C-alpha positions in Angstrom: 153.9 68.4 73.5 153.3 70.4 76.7 155.4 73.4 77.3 155.6 74.8 80.9 157.3 78.0 82.0 158.0 78.5 85.6 158.5 82.2 86.3 157.5 85.3 88.2 155.1 88.0 86.9 157.6 90.9 87.6 160.7 89.1 86.6 162.5 90.6 83.6 164.3 87.3 83.1 160.9 85.5 82.8 159.6 88.3 80.6 162.3 87.9 77.9 161.3 84.3 77.5 157.6 85.3 77.4 158.5 87.8 74.6 160.1 85.1 72.4 157.4 82.6 73.1 154.8 85.2 72.0 156.8 86.3 68.9 157.2 82.7 67.9 153.5 82.1 68.6 154.3 79.1 70.8 151.6 78.0 73.2 152.7 77.4 76.8 151.4 77.2 80.4 153.0 79.6 82.9 153.2 78.5 86.5 154.0 81.5 88.8 156.7 81.2 91.4 156.2 83.4 94.5 159.6 84.8 94.9 158.8 87.2 97.8 157.5 84.2 99.7 160.6 82.2 99.0 158.9 79.6 96.9 161.9 79.3 94.6 164.0 78.0 97.6 161.5 75.3 98.6 162.4 71.6 97.9 159.6 71.2 95.3 161.1 74.0 93.2 164.7 73.2 93.9 164.0 69.8 92.5 163.1 71.6 89.2 166.0 74.1 89.4 168.8 73.4 92.0 169.8 77.1 91.7 166.5 78.2 93.0 166.0 80.8 90.3 163.4 81.6 87.6 162.7 81.0 84.8 162.7 77.3 83.9 161.3 75.9 80.7 160.1 72.4 80.6 159.2 71.0 77.2 158.3 67.4 77.1 161.2 65.6 78.8 163.6 68.6 78.4 164.3 71.0 81.2 166.2 74.3 80.6 167.1 76.8 83.3 168.4 80.4 82.8 166.6 82.9 80.5 169.5 83.2 78.1 169.8 79.5 77.6 166.0 79.3 77.1 166.2 82.1 74.5 169.0 80.2 72.7 167.1 77.0 72.7 163.8 78.5 71.5 165.5 80.6 68.8 167.3 77.6 67.3 164.5 75.1 67.7 161.7 77.3 66.4 163.0 80.6 65.0 165.1 79.5 62.1 167.7 82.2 61.2 165.6 85.1 62.4 166.3 85.1 66.1 169.7 83.4 66.3 171.7 82.8 63.1 173.8 79.7 62.4 176.6 81.7 60.9 179.4 81.6 63.6 180.4 85.2 63.4 176.8 86.5 63.4 175.9 84.1 66.2 178.8 85.5 68.3 177.6 89.1 67.7 174.3 88.1 69.2 175.9 86.1 72.0 178.0 89.1 73.1 174.8 90.9 74.0 173.5 87.9 76.0 176.7 88.3 78.1 176.1 92.1 78.3 172.6 91.4 79.6 173.8 88.8 82.1 176.6 91.0 83.4 176.5 94.7 82.8 172.7 95.0 82.8 172.0 92.5 85.5 174.6 94.0 87.9 173.3 97.5 87.4 169.7 98.2 86.2 168.3 94.9 87.6 170.0 95.2 91.0 168.8 98.9 91.4 165.3 97.8 90.5 165.4 94.8 93.0 166.6 97.2 95.7 163.4 99.2 95.4 161.0 96.3 94.7 162.3 93.7 97.1 164.6 95.6 99.4 167.7 93.8 98.1 170.8 95.4 99.7 173.1 97.0 97.1 175.4 99.9 96.9 172.7 102.0 95.2 174.8 104.9 93.8 177.3 102.4 92.3 174.6 100.2 90.6 172.8 103.2 89.4 176.0 104.6 87.9 176.6 101.2 86.2 173.0 101.3 84.9 173.7 104.7 83.3 176.9 103.3 81.8 175.0 100.4 80.3 172.4 102.7 78.9 175.2 104.9 77.4 176.8 101.9 75.7 173.5 100.8 74.2 172.5 104.3 73.2 175.8 104.9 71.4 175.6 101.5 69.7 172.1 102.3 68.4 173.1 105.7 67.0 173.2 104.3 63.5 171.1 101.2 63.7 167.6 100.1 64.7 168.5 96.8 66.3 171.5 95.6 68.3 172.8 93.3 65.6 172.1 92.1 62.0 169.7 94.9 61.1 166.8 92.9 62.5 165.4 91.9 65.9 167.2 88.9 67.5 167.4 87.4 70.9 170.1 90.0 71.6 167.4 92.7 71.7 165.0 90.5 73.8 167.8 89.7 76.3 168.7 93.4 76.9 165.2 94.9 76.6 163.4 94.1 79.9 165.7 95.6 82.5 166.6 98.6 80.3 162.9 99.2 79.7 162.3 98.9 83.5 165.4 100.9 84.5 163.4 103.8 85.9 162.0 101.4 88.6 165.6 101.5 89.9 165.4 105.4 90.0 167.5 105.8 86.8 166.1 108.1 84.2 166.1 107.1 80.5 165.6 110.7 79.4 169.2 111.2 78.2 169.1 108.1 76.0 166.8 108.8 73.0 168.2 105.9 70.9 167.4 103.4 73.6 163.9 104.8 74.0 163.2 104.5 70.2 164.6 101.0 70.3 162.3 100.1 73.2 159.3 101.5 71.2 160.4 99.3 68.2 160.4 96.2 70.3 157.0 97.0 71.7 155.7 97.3 68.2 156.9 93.8 67.1 154.2 91.3 66.2 153.5 89.0 69.2 154.8 91.5 71.7 153.8 90.5 75.3 153.5 93.2 77.9 154.3 93.2 81.6 153.8 95.7 84.4 156.1 98.6 83.7 156.4 97.7 80.0 
């Protein structure tokens, strides 16, 4: 069965999917989408994802958009209990970090980064302060644990990792968050880790 990932080389959203594909040792073909050129808004791509966003995973006849939804699918389809447990409470503890990634991290660290990379207009001091708040939350949470939940890496870690790892591209220092930095190093040391520019 052919597996195709539509994404952008510098997209953290795409990268979190690449990470899980690598850690699950799943073969795939990646088709780059030229976001600066607006390729994601062209009719050919909008036919794949009406939202005009990356990434999209196509596997056989199945098409899934949104990196968190793709992580959820891959984890349950191929990862067994490791990456997303079936226990309802444990699953919820992982899901709360997917929400944190999509909201607190996206609306802070990611927007600050996009401002400097692509000129996206933002209230820079506000999003940078929000990024520091997100880093503080994660740093405090990791004070007595190695992983975000369940004492092992899960899709919670992969969801939050890229934009916290790339936060300095938004001119926000990670120096004051040692627990976050050690966690980033642990993720980079996982078998199957896939790198990207900045990480």
